[in-house]
C-alpha positions in Angstrom: 186.5 -16.2 22.5 186.3 -17.7 26.3 189.7 -17.8 28.2 191.4 -20.7 29.6 190.1 -21.6 33.1 193.0 -22.9 35.0 191.9 -26.4 37.1 191.3 -25.2 40.8 193.7 -26.2 43.4 193.2 -26.0 47.2 195.4 -25.6 49.7 193.7 -29.2 51.6 194.7 -31.0 48.4 195.9 -34.7 49.0 199.7 -34.4 49.4 199.7 -30.6 50.7 202.0 -30.0 53.5 200.9 -28.9 56.9 202.2 -25.8 56.6 200.5 -25.4 53.0 197.4 -26.5 55.0 197.3 -24.3 57.9 199.2 -21.0 56.2 199.0 -21.7 52.2 196.6 -19.4 51.2 198.6 -17.1 49.4 201.1 -19.5 47.5 198.2 -21.7 46.8 196.4 -18.7 45.0 199.7 -18.0 43.4 199.9 -21.2 42.3 196.8 -21.0 40.6 197.3 -17.8 39.5 200.5 -19.2 37.6 198.9 -21.8 36.1 196.1 -19.0 34.5 198.6 -16.5 33.3 200.5 -19.0 31.3 197.5 -20.9 29.8 198.5 -24.2 31.8 202.3 -24.1 30.8 203.3 -23.6 34.6 201.2 -26.2 36.8 203.2 -26.1 39.7 201.8 -27.2 43.0 201.4 -24.7 46.1 204.0 -26.3 48.2 206.3 -26.1 44.8 205.6 -22.9 44.8 206.7 -22.6 48.8 210.0 -23.6 47.8 210.8 -21.3 46.0 211.1 -18.3 48.6 213.4 -19.3 51.8 211.5 -18.5 55.3 214.6 -15.7 55.7 213.7 -14.2 52.3 210.1 -13.7 53.2 208.9 -10.0 54.1 207.9 -11.4 57.6 209.9 -14.2 58.4 208.3 -14.6 62.0 204.9 -14.8 60.9 203.9 -18.2 59.0 201.8 -16.9 55.5 203.4 -14.6 52.9 202.5 -10.7 52.0 202.5 -9.5 48.8 205.9 -9.4 48.3 206.4 -12.8 48.6 204.3 -13.6 45.9 206.1 -11.7 43.6 209.7 -12.8 44.3 208.2 -16.8 43.8 206.6 -16.1 40.5 209.9 -14.3 39.8 211.8 -17.0 39.9 210.0 -19.1 37.7 209.5 -16.2 35.2 206.0 -15.2 35.7 205.7 -11.5 35.4 203.5 -10.2 39.0 203.2 -6.6 40.1 202.4 -6.1 43.5 199.8 -3.3 43.2 199.3 -2.8 47.0 197.2 0.6 48.0 196.0 1.2 45.1 192.7 0.5 45.9 189.9 -1.5 44.2 189.3 0.7 41.5 192.8 -1.2 40.7 191.8 -4.5 41.6 188.5 -3.6 39.0 191.0 -2.3 36.3 193.2 -5.2 35.9 190.2 -7.9 35.9 188.6 -6.0 32.7 192.1 -6.3 31.8 191.8 -10.1 31.6 194.4 -10.2 34.3 194.9 -13.1 37.3 194.7 -11.6 40.5 195.7 -12.4 44.1 193.8 -10.2 46.5 194.1 -10.5 50.3 191.3 -10.2 52.8 189.3 -10.9 55.4 186.9 -13.8 54.4 184.4 -13.2 56.8 183.0 -11.5 54.6 182.2 -14.5 52.8 179.0 -16.2 53.1 178.1 -19.3 55.2 176.3 -20.7 52.9 179.2 -21.0 51.1 182.5 -22.9 51.1 184.5 -19.7 51.7 182.5 -18.9 54.6 184.5 -21.9 56.7 186.9 -20.0 57.6 186.7 -16.6 59.0 190.0 -14.7 59.2 193.3 -13.3 57.6 193.2 -14.8 54.0 194.1 -14.9 50.4 192.4 -15.3 47.1 192.7 -15.9 43.3 190.3 -14.1 40.5 189.8 -15.3 37.6 188.8 -13.2 35.1 185.8 -15.2 33.8 182.7 -13.9 35.0 179.4 -15.9 35.2 175.7 -14.8 33.6 175.2 -12.8 36.7 178.9 -10.5 36.3 179.9 -12.5 39.0 184.2 -13.2 39.0 185.0 -17.4 39.4 187.0 -17.4 42.4 190.1 -19.7 43.2 189.6 -19.9 47.5 192.2 -22.4 48.4 190.2 -23.4 51.4 187.5 -24.8 48.5 187.5 -27.7 46.4 186.6 -26.3 43.9 186.6 -23.1 42.0 182.8 -20.7 42.4 181.5 -17.2 41.6 181.2 -14.6 43.7 179.6 -11.5 43.4 182.3 -8.3 43.2 180.2 -6.4 45.8 181.0 -9.1 48.4 185.0 -9.3 47.3 185.4 -5.7 47.4 184.0 -5.8 51.2 186.2 -9.0 51.9 189.6 -7.1 50.4 188.9 -3.4 52.2 188.1 -4.8 55.4 191.7 -6.2 55.6 192.7 -3.0 54.0 191.0 0.3 52.6 193.3 0.5 49.7 193.6 -3.1 49.0 196.7 -5.6 49.3 196.4 -7.2 45.7 198.9 -8.4 42.8 198.6 -8.7 39.6 199.6 -11.2 36.6 200.7 -8.6 33.9 200.2 -11.4 30.9 196.2 -11.9 30.4 195.0 -15.3 31.3 194.8 -16.4 27.4 192.1 -16.9 25.0 191.1 -20.6 24.6 192.6 -21.8 20.9 194.8 -18.4 20.9 198.7 -19.2 19.8 200.8 -19.3 22.7 203.7 -17.1 21.6 206.9 -18.1 23.8 208.1 -14.7 25.5 211.5 -13.8 24.6 213.4 -10.9 26.0 216.4 -9.5 23.8 218.7 -7.3 24.6 220.7 -4.7 22.1 218.8 -3.2 19.0 217.7 -3.9 15.6 217.8 -0.4 14.2 217.6 -1.7 10.5 214.4 -2.8 8.7 212.7 -6.3 7.4 213.0 -7.1 3.6 209.8 -9.2 2.8 210.5 -12.7 0.9 206.9 -14.7 1.2 203.5 -12.6 1.3 202.6 -12.6 4.5 200.0 -11.0 7.4 201.8 -9.5 10.7 200.7 -9.9 14.2 199.9 -6.1 15.0 198.0 -6.2 17.9 198.8 -6.5 21.6 197.5 -8.3 24.5 196.3 -5.2 26.2 194.7 -3.8 22.8 197.0 -1.3 21.9 198.7 -2.2 18.1 201.6 -1.1 16.6 202.4 1.6 14.4 204.6 2.0 11.3 206.7 5.3 11.6 204.1 7.4 9.4 201.8 6.1 12.1 199.9 3.7 9.7 199.0 0.4 10.3 199.4 -2.1 7.8 197.4 -5.6 7.6 199.6 -7.2 4.7 202.8 -6.7 3.2 203.8 -8.1 -0.5 207.0 -10.1 -1.3 210.1 -7.7 -1.6 208.4 -4.9 0.7 210.6 -3.5 3.2 209.4 -2.6 6.4 210.4 -0.4 9.5 210.6 -1.6 13.1 207.7 -1.0 15.6 208.1 0.9 18.4 206.3 0.4 22.0 208.7 1.6 24.7 210.4 -0.9 26.5 207.7 -3.8 27.1 207.4 -7.3 26.8 204.6 -8.6 25.9 203.9 -12.6 26.7 201.6 -15.1 25.4 198.7 -13.5 23.1 199.1 -12.2 19.9 203.2 -11.9 19.2 206.1 -9.7 19.6 209.4 -9.3 20.4 211.0 -6.4 22.4 214.4 -5.6 20.6 215.9 -3.0 22.7 213.7 -0.2 22.7 213.0 -1.5 19.4 209.8 -3.9 18.4 210.7 -5.5 14.9 208.2 -8.6 15.0 205.9 -10.0 12.4 204.7 -13.5 12.0 205.6 -14.3 9.1 207.3 -17.3 6.9 210.0 -15.6 5.0 211.7 -12.4 6.5 215.2 -11.0 6.4 216.9 -8.0 8.4 218.1 -5.7 6.6 220.7 -3.3 7.5 220.4 0.6 7.3 223.2 2.3 5.6 223.2 4.7 8.5 223.3 2.8 11.2 226.9 1.8 12.9 228.2 -0.9 13.7 227.3 -5.2 13.9 227.2 -4.7 18.0 223.3 -3.2 17.5 221.7 -6.0 15.9 220.7 -9.4 17.0 220.5 -12.8 15.2 217.3 -12.8 13.4 216.0 -16.2 15.0 216.0 -14.4 18.2 214.1 -11.5 16.8 211.3 -13.3 14.8 209.2 -15.9 15.3 208.6 -18.2 12.5 204.8 -19.4 12.3 206.4 -23.0 12.0 208.2 -22.4 15.5 205.0 -22.1 17.0 203.1 -25.3 18.7 
């Protein structure tokens, strides 16, 4: 199944401000990344992204462009999770790409061939890289100075990144770019924890696979593909990670108690004290009818 492909945005597109045209490669790449990581749910212009961070808040206010931490701050303000993975080397970029993540990588643009649109500029730069690949294994590149996306060899991209910094400056959008046709599950952050169990009111098939390939396990370490009416289901656990769009899970404190079902209720265990530990059912479970 192919992943969602964001429409390319250029820092030179119609209506772009003068600052975006001259120094907006990083925030333009951020706009492309937000679109990709949300499956098109959040489509901001480069200038709209730029407005999310005041100049005084930038890591280097005296410079016209952005550093990676500025991108991370901007995305946090629109609830798009991004991690600064600078300093981890090219292998970390490859790992993020292989996990289906959109990345923004800073580098020296003089490494791109003059026969490409990217070759029109030589200097410090930032580009977005989508996890899609062509038949040669080249990576889909959103270069902000180009009028459209193109594919570039990983070798060239590595030379580009490592010329600016050997250990690489880059950010990774931590929600994988969604598969086309996959159900878009809303992100829900829940405080507190539900320590009871779920009673199934109708035959169902819960979602048990995470975006990164991990799976939920029951308390005894086994998986179940379906639950019969009346069965009691223990909460699943996975530490403190909140999972975004893709296969559905919801964090409840440090316990995951999510099933993609039509009929379910929460059941308190006798040894659990206090209603304060519980989360309302409509915050814990997403029903199929609620999914667009």
